C-alpha angles and dihedrals in degrees: 000000000000120000092221122066101172089220090115095054089100092060096262134108134199124246120212103266096045109277120129120214136176114274088238092054111130090241091056090046089052097051091040090055090048088053091049089050091051091050092049090052089049088054092046089054089062090062099084098261122183111273093245090055093045090050091057092046094050089061092043091057091056090047092051092051088052091050091049091051091051093048092047090057129087100258094235090054099051092110089062089064085080094208139111108270126211112283135189089264089065090061086046089056088055090050090053090051090049092050095046094048095041092054091076096045129093111250113264114257097171140011116287124229118219108263146075112108124017089248093053091046091051090051091051089054089051089049092057091048089051089055090051090047089053091053090048091052089054092055100058127101126245086035121255115256112271090239089065094048092047092047094052092044090052090045092059089053090048092050090053092052092043090053090053091046090051091054091045092050089053093047092246119139117231114254106252119215110238113181119228112261117251 
């Protein structure tokens, strides 16, 4: 099987279920951003993260692929995907990861700049992509299921905490934002 089909040479792409849409369609932008987020998390996982952080992220990558599959499907044909879709409990799993990793961290007293270890920095990049993915989810029609929006919102929070936990595990202090004096 060849990787190229040439069917997208006219600027369109096929959704699962048969419809063709423009490659700049908000739905394509949304699942493309989810794919970018998944790739950035894959890269972050190469940065020697603590095992507890990597464990969370390995499940997140599967979840993101599931979200991408749902978004790449004609909405009326989602049932034909024949797979478990993201549910509220998946966002709950992220909340548990946030709580367990945050328990070891010093309370925040100021904003944190992206930085510290290479792993934490990579997770901050993923966090910003998650925020963009959330905005993209909110722009599609028909609207994305609320479970997807909530999951991606919670994921950006989790990535922030996991970045802080990665720095903490390495003995590196988070970089505090200190505004320039006037």
